[in-house]
PDB file of N, CA, C and O in Angstrom:
ATOM      1  N   UNK A   1       9.296  11.944  10.504  1.00  0.00           N
ATOM      2  CA  UNK A   1       9.763  11.163   9.111  1.00  0.00           C
ATOM      3  C   UNK A   1       8.201  10.880   8.960  1.00  0.00           C
ATOM      4  O   UNK A   1       7.652  11.638   8.161  1.00  0.00           O
ATOM      5  N   UNK A   2       7.287   9.830   9.643  1.00  0.00           N
ATOM      6  CA  UNK A   2       5.421   9.814   9.233  1.00  0.00           C
ATOM      7  C   UNK A   2       4.793  10.595   9.185  1.00  0.00           C
ATOM      8  O   UNK A   2       3.797  10.581   9.907  1.00  0.00           O
ATOM      9  N   UNK A   3       5.079  11.867   8.170  1.00  0.00           N
ATOM     10  CA  UNK A   3       3.700  12.478   8.596  1.00  0.00           C
ATOM     11  C   UNK A   3       2.551  12.459   7.365  1.00  0.00           C
ATOM     12  O   UNK A   3       1.693  13.302   7.104  1.00  0.00           O
ATOM     13  N   UNK A   4       2.768  11.557   6.901  1.00  0.00           N
ATOM     14  CA  UNK A   4       2.027  11.648   5.640  1.00  0.00           C
ATOM     15  C   UNK A   4       0.699  10.022   5.824  1.00  0.00           C
ATOM     16  O   UNK A   4       1.192   8.895   5.884  1.00  0.00           O
ATOM     17  N   UNK A   5      -0.683  10.178   5.880  1.00  0.00           N
ATOM     18  CA  UNK A   5      -1.398   9.209   5.865  1.00  0.00           C
ATOM     19  C   UNK A   5      -1.920   8.367   5.320  1.00  0.00           C
ATOM     20  O   UNK A   5      -3.151   8.337   5.314  1.00  0.00           O
ATOM     21  N   UNK A   6      -1.476   7.791   4.940  1.00  0.00           N
ATOM     22  CA  UNK A   6      -2.238   6.440   3.718  1.00  0.00           C
ATOM     23  C   UNK A   6      -3.479   5.905   3.458  1.00  0.00           C
ATOM     24  O   UNK A   6      -3.917   5.475   4.525  1.00  0.00           O
ATOM     25  N   UNK A   7      -4.083   5.762   2.765  1.00  0.00           N
ATOM     26  CA  UNK A   7      -5.537   4.442   2.908  1.00  0.00           C
ATOM     27  C   UNK A   7      -4.541   3.739   1.660  1.00  0.00           C
ATOM     28  O   UNK A   7      -3.920   4.330   0.776  1.00  0.00           O
ATOM     29  N   UNK A   8      -4.629   2.316   1.925  1.00  0.00           N
ATOM     30  CA  UNK A   8      -5.013   1.530   0.945  1.00  0.00           C
ATOM     31  C   UNK A   8      -5.839   0.753   1.221  1.00  0.00           C
ATOM     32  O   UNK A   8      -6.302   0.340   2.284  1.00  0.00           O
ATOM     33  N   UNK A   9      -6.040   0.534   0.056  1.00  0.00           N
ATOM     34  CA  UNK A   9      -7.565  -0.192  -0.449  1.00  0.00           C
ATOM     35  C   UNK A   9      -7.937  -1.272  -1.462  1.00  0.00           C
ATOM     36  O   UNK A   9      -6.861  -1.868  -1.411  1.00  0.00           O
ATOM     37  N   UNK A  10      -8.621  -1.940  -2.304  1.00  0.00           N
ATOM     38  CA  UNK A  10      -8.722  -3.539  -2.630  1.00  0.00           C
ATOM     39  C   UNK A  10     -10.266  -3.163  -3.543  1.00  0.00           C
ATOM     40  O   UNK A  10     -11.473  -3.051  -3.327  1.00  0.00           O
ATOM     41  N   UNK A  11      -9.358  -3.076  -4.578  1.00  0.00           N
ATOM     42  CA  UNK A  11     -10.958  -2.489  -5.580  1.00  0.00           C
ATOM     43  C   UNK A  11     -11.320  -3.360  -6.211  1.00  0.00           C
ATOM     44  O   UNK A  11     -10.564  -3.612  -7.150  1.00  0.00           O
ATOM     45  N   UNK A  12     -12.816  -4.436  -6.067  1.00  0.00           N
ATOM     46  CA  UNK A  12     -13.122  -4.757  -6.947  1.00  0.00           C
ATOM     47  C   UNK A  12     -13.250  -4.234  -7.781  1.00  0.00           C
ATOM     48  O   UNK A  12     -13.053  -3.022  -7.869  1.00  0.00           O
ATOM     49  N   UNK A  13     -13.998  -5.705  -9.591  1.00  0.00           N
ATOM     50  CA  UNK A  13     -13.898  -5.417  -9.977  1.00  0.00           C
ATOM     51  C   UNK A  13     -15.436  -4.132 -10.811  1.00  0.00           C
ATOM     52  O   UNK A  13     -15.657  -3.465 -11.822  1.00  0.00           O
ATOM     53  N   UNK A  14     -15.992  -4.465  -9.642  1.00  0.00           N
ATOM     54  CA  UNK A  14     -17.362  -3.924  -9.080  1.00  0.00           C
ATOM     55  C   UNK A  14     -17.383  -2.420  -8.773  1.00  0.00           C
ATOM     56  O   UNK A  14     -18.242  -1.579  -8.504  1.00  0.00           O
ATOM     57  N   UNK A  15     -16.034  -2.460  -8.936  1.00  0.00           N
ATOM     58  CA  UNK A  15     -15.488  -0.954  -7.806  1.00  0.00           C
ATOM     59  C   UNK A  15     -15.960  -0.665  -6.423  1.00  0.00           C
ATOM     60  O   UNK A  15     -16.486   0.363  -5.997  1.00  0.00           O
ATOM     61  N   UNK A  16     -15.758  -1.434  -5.994  1.00  0.00           N
ATOM     62  CA  UNK A  16     -16.038  -2.143  -4.547  1.00  0.00           C
ATOM     63  C   UNK A  16     -14.868  -1.692  -3.377  1.00  0.00           C
ATOM     64  O   UNK A  16     -14.153  -2.688  -3.267  1.00  0.00           O
ATOM     65  N   UNK A  17     -14.480  -0.873  -2.670  1.00  0.00           N
ATOM     66  CA  UNK A  17     -13.525  -0.795  -2.178  1.00  0.00           C
ATOM     67  C   UNK A  17     -13.351  -1.911  -0.586  1.00  0.00           C
ATOM     68  O   UNK A  17     -14.253  -2.015   0.246  1.00  0.00           O
ATOM     69  N   UNK A  18     -12.649  -2.281  -0.537  1.00  0.00           N
ATOM     70  CA  UNK A  18     -12.252  -2.674   1.121  1.00  0.00           C
ATOM     71  C   UNK A  18     -11.251  -2.719   1.533  1.00  0.00           C
ATOM     72  O   UNK A  18     -10.390  -3.169   0.778  1.00  0.00           O
ATOM     73  N   UNK A  19     -10.832  -2.287   2.920  1.00  0.00           N
ATOM     74  CA  UNK A  19      -9.929  -1.696   3.184  1.00  0.00           C
ATOM     75  C   UNK A  19      -8.146  -2.669   3.572  1.00  0.00           C
ATOM     76  O   UNK A  19      -7.874  -3.237   4.630  1.00  0.00           O
ATOM     77  N   UNK A  20      -7.731  -2.616   2.999  1.00  0.00           N
ATOM     78  CA  UNK A  20      -6.174  -3.772   2.853  1.00  0.00           C
ATOM     79  C   UNK A  20      -5.425  -4.526   4.140  1.00  0.00           C
ATOM     80  O   UNK A  20      -4.325  -4.148   4.544  1.00  0.00           O
ATOM     81  N   UNK A  21      -6.036  -5.458   4.635  1.00  0.00           N
ATOM     82  CA  UNK A  21      -5.661  -5.413   5.649  1.00  0.00           C
ATOM     83  C   UNK A  21      -3.979  -5.444   6.541  1.00  0.00           C
ATOM     84  O   UNK A  21      -3.041  -6.016   5.987  1.00  0.00           O
ATOM     85  N   UNK A  22      -3.877  -5.082   7.283  1.00  0.00           N
ATOM     86  CA  UNK A  22      -2.320  -4.872   7.822  1.00  0.00           C
ATOM     87  C   UNK A  22      -1.420  -5.602   7.454  1.00  0.00           C
ATOM     88  O   UNK A  22      -0.366  -5.154   7.003  1.00  0.00           O
ATOM     89  N   UNK A  23      -1.744  -7.216   7.615  1.00  0.00           N
ATOM     90  CA  UNK A  23      -0.466  -8.312   8.005  1.00  0.00           C
ATOM     91  C   UNK A  23      -0.283  -7.787   6.060  1.00  0.00           C
ATOM     92  O   UNK A  23       0.871  -7.838   5.635  1.00  0.00           O
ATOM     93  N   UNK A  24      -1.272  -7.385   5.161  1.00  0.00           N
ATOM     94  CA  UNK A  24      -0.618  -7.811   3.567  1.00  0.00           C
ATOM     95  C   UNK A  24       0.168  -6.395   3.744  1.00  0.00           C
ATOM     96  O   UNK A  24       1.253  -6.559   3.186  1.00  0.00           O
ATOM     97  N   UNK A  25       0.099  -5.144   4.249  1.00  0.00           N
ATOM     98  CA  UNK A  25       0.615  -3.955   4.169  1.00  0.00           C
ATOM     99  C   UNK A  25       1.872  -3.868   5.146  1.00  0.00           C
ATOM    100  O   UNK A  25       2.385  -2.760   4.991  1.00  0.00           O
ATOM    101  N   UNK A  26       2.588  -4.652   6.132  1.00  0.00           N
ATOM    102  CA  UNK A  26       3.197  -5.040   6.053  1.00  0.00           C
ATOM    103  C   UNK A  26       4.225  -5.215   5.879  1.00  0.00           C
ATOM    104  O   UNK A  26       5.323  -4.693   6.071  1.00  0.00           O
ATOM    105  N   UNK A  27       3.476  -6.652   5.168  1.00  0.00           N
ATOM    106  CA  UNK A  27       3.791  -7.630   4.442  1.00  0.00           C
ATOM    107  C   UNK A  27       5.105  -6.866   3.578  1.00  0.00           C
ATOM    108  O   UNK A  27       6.243  -7.267   3.825  1.00  0.00           O
ATOM    109  N   UNK A  28       4.936  -5.931   2.720  1.00  0.00           N
ATOM    110  CA  UNK A  28       5.336  -5.318   1.880  1.00  0.00           C
ATOM    111  C   UNK A  28       6.561  -4.307   2.447  1.00  0.00           C
ATOM    112  O   UNK A  28       7.651  -4.044   1.941  1.00  0.00           O
ATOM    113  N   UNK A  29       5.747  -3.702   4.094  1.00  0.00           N
ATOM    114  CA  UNK A  29       6.616  -2.419   4.304  1.00  0.00           C
ATOM    115  C   UNK A  29       7.773  -3.565   4.579  1.00  0.00           C
ATOM    116  O   UNK A  29       8.771  -3.549   3.859  1.00  0.00           O
ATOM    117  N   UNK A  30       7.590  -4.983   6.058  1.00  0.00           N
ATOM    118  CA  UNK A  30       8.814  -5.104   6.270  1.00  0.00           C
ATOM    119  C   UNK A  30       9.993  -5.371   5.333  1.00  0.00           C
ATOM    120  O   UNK A  30      10.840  -5.869   6.076  1.00  0.00           O
ATOM    121  N   UNK A  31      10.165  -5.349   4.913  1.00  0.00           N
ATOM    122  CA  UNK A  31      10.802  -5.996   3.673  1.00  0.00           C
ATOM    123  C   UNK A  31      11.655  -5.134   2.381  1.00  0.00           C
ATOM    124  O   UNK A  31      11.005  -5.498   1.401  1.00  0.00           O
ATOM    125  N   UNK A  32      11.934  -4.895   2.247  1.00  0.00           N
ATOM    126  CA  UNK A  32      12.334  -3.390   1.051  1.00  0.00           C
ATOM    127  C   UNK A  32      12.393  -4.130  -0.494  1.00  0.00           C
ATOM    128  O   UNK A  32      13.180  -3.818  -1.387  1.00  0.00           O
ATOM    129  N   UNK A  33      11.272  -5.271  -0.568  1.00  0.00           N
ATOM    130  CA  UNK A  33      10.947  -6.290  -2.230  1.00  0.00           C
ATOM    131  C   UNK A  33      12.009  -5.406  -2.989  1.00  0.00           C
ATOM    132  O   UNK A  33      13.143  -5.679  -3.383  1.00  0.00           O
ATOM    133  N   UNK A  34      11.518  -4.652  -3.035  1.00  0.00           N
ATOM    134  CA  UNK A  34      11.535  -3.917  -4.340  1.00  0.00           C
ATOM    135  C   UNK A  34      12.889  -3.281  -5.067  1.00  0.00           C
ATOM    136  O   UNK A  34      13.223  -3.008  -6.220  1.00  0.00           O
ATOM    137  N   UNK A  35      13.587  -3.183  -3.505  1.00  0.00           N
ATOM    138  CA  UNK A  35      15.297  -3.222  -3.831  1.00  0.00           C
ATOM    139  C   UNK A  35      15.420  -1.502  -4.120  1.00  0.00           C
ATOM    140  O   UNK A  35      16.374  -1.010  -4.723  1.00  0.00           O
ATOM    141  N   UNK A  36      14.157  -0.629  -3.515  1.00  0.00           N
ATOM    142  CA  UNK A  36      14.227   0.712  -3.864  1.00  0.00           C
ATOM    143  C   UNK A  36      13.807   0.648  -2.368  1.00  0.00           C
ATOM    144  O   UNK A  36      12.940   0.032  -1.748  1.00  0.00           O
ATOM    145  N   UNK A  37      15.289   2.003  -1.877  1.00  0.00           N
ATOM    146  CA  UNK A  37      15.842   2.228  -0.388  1.00  0.00           C
ATOM    147  C   UNK A  37      13.898   3.370   0.337  1.00  0.00           C
ATOM    148  O   UNK A  37      13.354   3.451   1.438  1.00  0.00           O
ATOM    149  N   UNK A  38      13.496   4.108  -1.399  1.00  0.00           N
ATOM    150  CA  UNK A  38      12.949   5.353  -0.790  1.00  0.00           C
ATOM    151  C   UNK A  38      11.786   4.468  -0.178  1.00  0.00           C
ATOM    152  O   UNK A  38      11.269   5.092   0.749  1.00  0.00           O
ATOM    153  N   UNK A  39      11.170   3.177  -0.383  1.00  0.00           N
ATOM    154  CA  UNK A  39      10.042   2.711   0.588  1.00  0.00           C
ATOM    155  C   UNK A  39      10.567   2.445   2.007  1.00  0.00           C
ATOM    156  O   UNK A  39       9.669   2.265   2.830  1.00  0.00           O
ATOM    157  N   UNK A  40      11.785   2.383   2.460  1.00  0.00           N
ATOM    158  CA  UNK A  40      11.513   2.727   3.733  1.00  0.00           C
ATOM    159  C   UNK A  40      11.238   3.083   4.680  1.00  0.00           C
ATOM    160  O   UNK A  40      11.561   2.834   5.842  1.00  0.00           O
ATOM    161  N   UNK A  41      10.312   3.993   3.996  1.00  0.00           N
ATOM    162  CA  UNK A  41       9.864   4.841   4.580  1.00  0.00           C
ATOM    163  C   UNK A  41       8.821   5.178   5.086  1.00  0.00           C
ATOM    164  O   UNK A  41       8.319   6.297   4.981  1.00  0.00           O
ATOM    165  N   UNK A  42       8.287   4.057   5.816  1.00  0.00           N
ATOM    166  CA  UNK A  42       6.616   3.644   6.123  1.00  0.00           C
ATOM    167  C   UNK A  42       6.585   2.867   6.718  1.00  0.00           C
ATOM    168  O   UNK A  42       7.402   1.947   6.769  1.00  0.00           O
ATOM    169  N   UNK A  43       5.120   3.091   7.677  1.00  0.00           N
ATOM    170  CA  UNK A  43       4.876   2.373   8.749  1.00  0.00           C
ATOM    171  C   UNK A  43       3.269   1.668   8.716  1.00  0.00           C
ATOM    172  O   UNK A  43       2.181   2.207   8.922  1.00  0.00           O
ATOM    173  N   UNK A  44       3.490   0.742   8.490  1.00  0.00           N
ATOM    174  CA  UNK A  44       1.468  -0.398   8.556  1.00  0.00           C
ATOM    175  C   UNK A  44       1.168   0.127   9.696  1.00  0.00           C
ATOM    176  O   UNK A  44       1.748  -0.484  10.594  1.00  0.00           O
ATOM    177  N   UNK A  45       0.322   1.256  10.203  1.00  0.00           N
ATOM    178  CA  UNK A  45      -1.026   1.338  11.221  1.00  0.00           C
ATOM    179  C   UNK A  45      -2.024   0.968  11.491  1.00  0.00           C
ATOM    180  O   UNK A  45      -2.658   1.155  12.529  1.00  0.00           O
ATOM    181  N   UNK A  46      -2.357   0.243  10.345  1.00  0.00           N
ATOM    182  CA  UNK A  46      -3.676  -0.429  10.884  1.00  0.00           C
ATOM    183  C   UNK A  46      -4.458  -0.987   9.744  1.00  0.00           C
ATOM    184  O   UNK A  46      -4.007  -0.289   8.835  1.00  0.00           O
ATOM    185  N   UNK A  47      -5.630  -2.052   8.990  1.00  0.00           N
ATOM    186  CA  UNK A  47      -6.235  -2.365   8.626  1.00  0.00           C
ATOM    187  C   UNK A  47      -6.969  -0.972   7.494  1.00  0.00           C
ATOM    188  O   UNK A  47      -7.948  -0.252   7.691  1.00  0.00           O
ATOM    189  N   UNK A  48      -5.772  -1.046   6.042  1.00  0.00           N
ATOM    190  CA  UNK A  48      -5.909   0.226   4.740  1.00  0.00           C
ATOM    191  C   UNK A  48      -5.099   0.976   5.498  1.00  0.00           C
ATOM    192  O   UNK A  48      -4.727  -0.010   6.133  1.00  0.00           O
ATOM    193  N   UNK A  49      -4.389   2.004   6.082  1.00  0.00           N
ATOM    194  CA  UNK A  49      -3.378   2.978   6.716  1.00  0.00           C
ATOM    195  C   UNK A  49      -2.273   2.739   6.541  1.00  0.00           C
ATOM    196  O   UNK A  49      -1.811   1.606   6.677  1.00  0.00           O
ATOM    197  N   UNK A  50      -1.938   3.248   6.371  1.00  0.00           N
ATOM    198  CA  UNK A  50      -0.153   3.609   5.827  1.00  0.00           C
ATOM    199  C   UNK A  50       0.820   4.369   6.237  1.00  0.00           C
ATOM    200  O   UNK A  50       0.423   5.201   5.421  1.00  0.00           O
ATOM    201  N   UNK A  51       1.890   4.984   6.813  1.00  0.00           N
ATOM    202  CA  UNK A  51       1.725   6.633   7.378  1.00  0.00           C
ATOM    203  C   UNK A  51       2.927   5.887   5.872  1.00  0.00           C
ATOM    204  O   UNK A  51       3.062   4.834   5.248  1.00  0.00           O
ATOM    205  N   UNK A  52       3.631   7.474   5.940  1.00  0.00           N
ATOM    206  CA  UNK A  52       4.634   7.530   4.991  1.00  0.00           C
ATOM    207  C   UNK A  52       4.794   8.678   5.075  1.00  0.00           C
ATOM    208  O   UNK A  52       3.901   9.498   5.288  1.00  0.00           O
ATOM    209  N   UNK A  53       7.024   9.125   4.777  1.00  0.00           N
ATOM    210  CA  UNK A  53       7.052  10.441   4.893  1.00  0.00           C
ATOM    211  C   UNK A  53       7.658  10.954   3.424  1.00  0.00           C
ATOM    212  O   UNK A  53       7.874  10.177   2.493  1.00  0.00           O
ATOM    213  N   UNK A  54       7.913  12.498   3.368  1.00  0.00           N
ATOM    214  CA  UNK A  54       7.536  13.119   2.174  1.00  0.00           C
ATOM    215  C   UNK A  54       8.205  12.490   0.712  1.00  0.00           C
ATOM    216  O   UNK A  54       7.729  12.671  -0.409  1.00  0.00           O
ATOM    217  N   UNK A  55       9.255  11.820   0.993  1.00  0.00           N
ATOM    218  CA  UNK A  55       9.758  10.938   0.534  1.00  0.00           C
ATOM    219  C   UNK A  55       9.373   9.897  -0.401  1.00  0.00           C
ATOM    220  O   UNK A  55       9.838   9.278  -1.358  1.00  0.00           O
ATOM    221  N   UNK A  56       8.833   9.940  -0.042  1.00  0.00           N
ATOM    222  CA  UNK A  56       7.232   8.221  -0.523  1.00  0.00           C
ATOM    223  C   UNK A  56       7.100   8.297  -1.925  1.00  0.00           C
ATOM    224  O   UNK A  56       6.003   7.750  -2.032  1.00  0.00           O
ATOM    225  N   UNK A  57       7.503   8.644  -3.316  1.00  0.00           N
ATOM    226  CA  UNK A  57       6.254   8.577  -4.409  1.00  0.00           C
ATOM    227  C   UNK A  57       5.004   8.091  -4.034  1.00  0.00           C
ATOM    228  O   UNK A  57       5.001   6.916  -3.669  1.00  0.00           O
ATOM    229  N   UNK A  58       3.808   8.756  -4.027  1.00  0.00           N
ATOM    230  CA  UNK A  58       2.677   8.146  -4.009  1.00  0.00           C
ATOM    231  C   UNK A  58       2.507   7.232  -5.669  1.00  0.00           C
ATOM    232  O   UNK A  58       1.749   6.275  -5.819  1.00  0.00           O
ATOM    233  N   UNK A  59       3.367   7.790  -6.726  1.00  0.00           N
ATOM    234  CA  UNK A  59       3.105   6.917  -7.998  1.00  0.00           C
ATOM    235  C   UNK A  59       3.825   6.379  -8.592  1.00  0.00           C
ATOM    236  O   UNK A  59       4.011   6.286  -9.805  1.00  0.00           O
ATOM    237  N   UNK A  60       4.584   5.724  -7.211  1.00  0.00           N
ATOM    238  CA  UNK A  60       5.309   4.831  -7.257  1.00  0.00           C
ATOM    239  C   UNK A  60       5.224   3.509  -6.314  1.00  0.00           C
ATOM    240  O   UNK A  60       5.456   2.306  -6.438  1.00  0.00           O
ATOM    241  N   UNK A  61       4.695   4.529  -5.147  1.00  0.00           N
ATOM    242  CA  UNK A  61       4.167   2.385  -3.861  1.00  0.00           C
ATOM    243  C   UNK A  61       2.989   2.606  -5.167  1.00  0.00           C
ATOM    244  O   UNK A  61       3.279   2.425  -6.350  1.00  0.00           O
ATOM    245  N   UNK A  62       1.727   2.999  -4.716  1.00  0.00           N
ATOM    246  CA  UNK A  62       1.184   2.015  -5.594  1.00  0.00           C
ATOM    247  C   UNK A  62       1.346   0.543  -6.752  1.00  0.00           C
ATOM    248  O   UNK A  62       1.117  -0.664  -6.826  1.00  0.00           O
ATOM    249  N   UNK A  63       1.893   1.672  -7.491  1.00  0.00           N
ATOM    250  CA  UNK A  63       2.621  -0.040  -8.732  1.00  0.00           C
ATOM    251  C   UNK A  63       2.869  -0.630  -7.430  1.00  0.00           C
ATOM    252  O   UNK A  63       2.197  -1.465  -6.825  1.00  0.00           O
ATOM    253  N   UNK A  64       4.084   0.022  -7.062  1.00  0.00           N
ATOM    254  CA  UNK A  64       4.472  -1.614  -6.675  1.00  0.00           C
ATOM    255  C   UNK A  64       4.740  -2.432  -5.300  1.00  0.00           C
ATOM    256  O   UNK A  64       5.555  -3.281  -4.939  1.00  0.00           O
ATOM    257  N   UNK A  65       3.153  -1.442  -4.454  1.00  0.00           N
ATOM    258  CA  UNK A  65       2.807  -2.698  -3.571  1.00  0.00           C
ATOM    259  C   UNK A  65       1.487  -3.358  -4.206  1.00  0.00           C
ATOM    260  O   UNK A  65       0.995  -4.319  -3.615  1.00  0.00           O
ATOM    261  N   UNK A  66       0.889  -2.877  -5.393  1.00  0.00           N
ATOM    262  CA  UNK A  66       0.004  -3.938  -6.360  1.00  0.00           C
ATOM    263  C   UNK A  66       0.980  -5.259  -6.680  1.00  0.00           C
ATOM    264  O   UNK A  66       0.672  -6.373  -6.257  1.00  0.00           O
ATOM    265  N   UNK A  67       1.907  -5.078  -7.287  1.00  0.00           N
ATOM    266  CA  UNK A  67       2.763  -5.530  -7.722  1.00  0.00           C
ATOM    267  C   UNK A  67       2.859  -6.623  -6.611  1.00  0.00           C
ATOM    268  O   UNK A  67       2.347  -7.742  -6.653  1.00  0.00           O
ATOM    269  N   UNK A  68       3.779  -5.968  -5.391  1.00  0.00           N
ATOM    270  CA  UNK A  68       3.929  -7.220  -4.580  1.00  0.00           C
ATOM    271  C   UNK A  68       1.837  -7.909  -4.139  1.00  0.00           C
ATOM    272  O   UNK A  68       1.903  -9.122  -3.943  1.00  0.00           O
ATOM    273  N   UNK A  69       1.496  -7.791  -4.107  1.00  0.00           N
ATOM    274  CA  UNK A  69      -0.194  -8.251  -3.544  1.00  0.00           C
ATOM    275  C   UNK A  69      -0.015  -9.074  -4.387  1.00  0.00           C
ATOM    276  O   UNK A  69       0.503 -10.080  -3.903  1.00  0.00           O
ATOM    277  N   UNK A  70      -0.315  -9.186  -6.141  1.00  0.00           N
ATOM    278  CA  UNK A  70      -0.543 -10.080  -6.523  1.00  0.00           C
ATOM    279  C   UNK A  70       0.262 -11.300  -6.915  1.00  0.00           C
ATOM    280  O   UNK A  70      -0.023 -12.396  -7.398  1.00  0.00           O
ATOM    281  N   UNK A  71       1.936 -10.394  -6.328  1.00  0.00           N
ATOM    282  CA  UNK A  71       2.618 -11.762  -6.358  1.00  0.00           C
ATOM    283  C   UNK A  71       2.476 -12.867  -4.963  1.00  0.00           C
ATOM    284  O   UNK A  71       2.780 -14.060  -4.979  1.00  0.00           O
ATOM    285  N   UNK A  72       2.088 -12.314  -4.129  1.00  0.00           N
ATOM    286  CA  UNK A  72       1.094 -12.998  -3.157  1.00  0.00           C
ATOM    287  C   UNK A  72       0.534 -13.097  -2.944  1.00  0.00           C
ATOM    288  O   UNK A  72      -0.004 -13.385  -1.875  1.00  0.00           O
ATOM    289  N   UNK A  73       0.214 -12.853  -4.174  1.00  0.00           N
ATOM    290  CA  UNK A  73      -1.870 -13.611  -4.499  1.00  0.00           C
ATOM    291  C   UNK A  73      -2.530 -13.407  -3.433  1.00  0.00           C
ATOM    292  O   UNK A  73      -3.117 -14.266  -2.774  1.00  0.00           O
ATOM    293  N   UNK A  74      -2.439 -11.860  -3.140  1.00  0.00           N
ATOM    294  CA  UNK A  74      -3.418 -10.939  -1.780  1.00  0.00           C
ATOM    295  C   UNK A  74      -4.511 -10.732  -2.843  1.00  0.00           C
ATOM    296  O   UNK A  74      -5.626 -11.062  -2.441  1.00  0.00           O
ATOM    297  N   UNK A  75      -4.446 -10.146  -4.424  1.00  0.00           N
ATOM    298  CA  UNK A  75      -5.378  -9.602  -5.196  1.00  0.00           C
ATOM    299  C   UNK A  75      -6.239 -10.736  -6.383  1.00  0.00           C
ATOM    300  O   UNK A  75      -5.875 -11.877  -6.098  1.00  0.00           O
ATOM    301  N   UNK A  76      -6.586 -10.743  -6.801  1.00  0.00           N
ATOM    302  CA  UNK A  76      -7.664 -12.037  -7.165  1.00  0.00           C
ATOM    303  C   UNK A  76      -7.401 -11.022  -8.658  1.00  0.00           C
ATOM    304  O   UNK A  76      -7.213  -9.820  -8.469  1.00  0.00           O
ATOM    305  N   UNK A  77      -7.398 -11.611 -10.242  1.00  0.00           N
ATOM    306  CA  UNK A  77      -7.931 -11.416 -11.338  1.00  0.00           C
ATOM    307  C   UNK A  77      -8.690 -10.646 -11.232  1.00  0.00           C
ATOM    308  O   UNK A  77      -9.421 -10.785 -10.252  1.00  0.00           O
ATOM    309  N   UNK A  78      -9.041  -9.002 -12.465  1.00  0.00           N
ATOM    310  CA  UNK A  78     -10.156  -8.140 -11.571  1.00  0.00           C
ATOM    311  C   UNK A  78      -9.800  -6.978 -10.711  1.00  0.00           C
ATOM    312  O   UNK A  78     -10.531  -5.991 -10.621  1.00  0.00           O
ATOM    313  N   UNK A  79      -8.589  -7.116 -10.035  1.00  0.00           N
ATOM    314  CA  UNK A  79      -8.804  -6.549  -8.589  1.00  0.00           C
ATOM    315  C   UNK A  79      -7.579  -5.954  -8.745  1.00  0.00           C
ATOM    316  O   UNK A  79      -6.620  -6.438  -9.346  1.00  0.00           O
ATOM    317  N   UNK A  80      -7.655  -4.450  -7.957  1.00  0.00           N
ATOM    318  CA  UNK A  80      -7.131  -3.472  -8.215  1.00  0.00           C
ATOM    319  C   UNK A  80      -6.037  -2.669  -6.846  1.00  0.00           C
ATOM    320  O   UNK A  80      -5.886  -3.359  -5.838  1.00  0.00           O
ATOM    321  N   UNK A  81      -5.743  -2.080  -6.860  1.00  0.00           N
ATOM    322  CA  UNK A  81      -4.737  -1.123  -5.423  1.00  0.00           C
ATOM    323  C   UNK A  81      -4.944   0.235  -5.259  1.00  0.00           C
ATOM    324  O   UNK A  81      -4.246   0.884  -6.038  1.00  0.00           O
ATOM    325  N   UNK A  82      -5.697   0.957  -4.481  1.00  0.00           N
ATOM    326  CA  UNK A  82      -5.208   1.869  -4.293  1.00  0.00           C
ATOM    327  C   UNK A  82      -5.372   2.908  -3.547  1.00  0.00           C
ATOM    328  O   UNK A  82      -6.378   3.277  -2.942  1.00  0.00           O
ATOM    329  N   UNK A  83      -4.081   3.484  -3.629  1.00  0.00           N
ATOM    330  CA  UNK A  83      -3.474   4.032  -2.441  1.00  0.00           C
ATOM    331  C   UNK A  83      -3.990   5.750  -2.894  1.00  0.00           C
ATOM    332  O   UNK A  83      -4.153   6.239  -4.012  1.00  0.00           O
ATOM    333  N   UNK A  84      -4.172   6.443  -1.340  1.00  0.00           N
ATOM    334  CA  UNK A  84      -4.725   7.821  -1.514  1.00  0.00           C
ATOM    335  C   UNK A  84      -4.103   8.145  -0.309  1.00  0.00           C
ATOM    336  O   UNK A  84      -3.934   7.449   0.692  1.00  0.00           O
ATOM    337  N   UNK A  85      -3.605   9.951  -0.675  1.00  0.00           N
ATOM    338  CA  UNK A  85      -2.998  10.869   1.068  1.00  0.00           C
ATOM    339  C   UNK A  85      -4.330  10.605   0.923  1.00  0.00           C
ATOM    340  O   UNK A  85      -5.034  10.456  -0.076  1.00  0.00           O
ATOM    341  N   UNK A  86      -4.763  10.544   3.221  1.00  0.00           N
ATOM    342  CA  UNK A  86      -5.666  11.194   3.068  1.00  0.00           C
ATOM    343  C   UNK A  86      -5.563  12.858   4.780  1.00  0.00           C
ATOM    344  O   UNK A  86      -5.013  12.560   5.840  1.00  0.00           O
ATOM    345  N   UNK A  87      -5.966  13.805   4.645  1.00  0.00           N
ATOM    346  CA  UNK A  87      -5.503  15.236   4.928  1.00  0.00           C
ATOM    347  C   UNK A  87      -5.128  14.843   6.627  1.00  0.00           C
ATOM    348  O   UNK A  87      -5.425  13.803   7.214  1.00  0.00           O
ATOM    349  N   UNK A  88      -4.436  15.956   7.133  1.00  0.00           N
ATOM    350  CA  UNK A  88      -4.473  15.012   8.102  1.00  0.00           C
ATOM    351  C   UNK A  88      -5.236  15.813   9.121  1.00  0.00           C
ATOM    352  O   UNK A  88      -5.510  15.320  10.215  1.00  0.00           O
TER     353      UNK A  88
END
């Protein structure tokens, strides 16, 4: 089920990237705040790392996570979220 490994990073205004803490990723993954069951196939595995199934669309996951992180106050103004699939 969790066959894809994703990198989740916070990128500041200067372009510097930092791994998102696993607690942030877990906060998103523990509950389906988006009301979209497609994100249920995610598993936080460490700082900056999330595993996901093939049915999780990255083009929808990244904006949903960024929105949630902003609402929680995890991302400051000028920061953005980057979600990339890692090779296996």
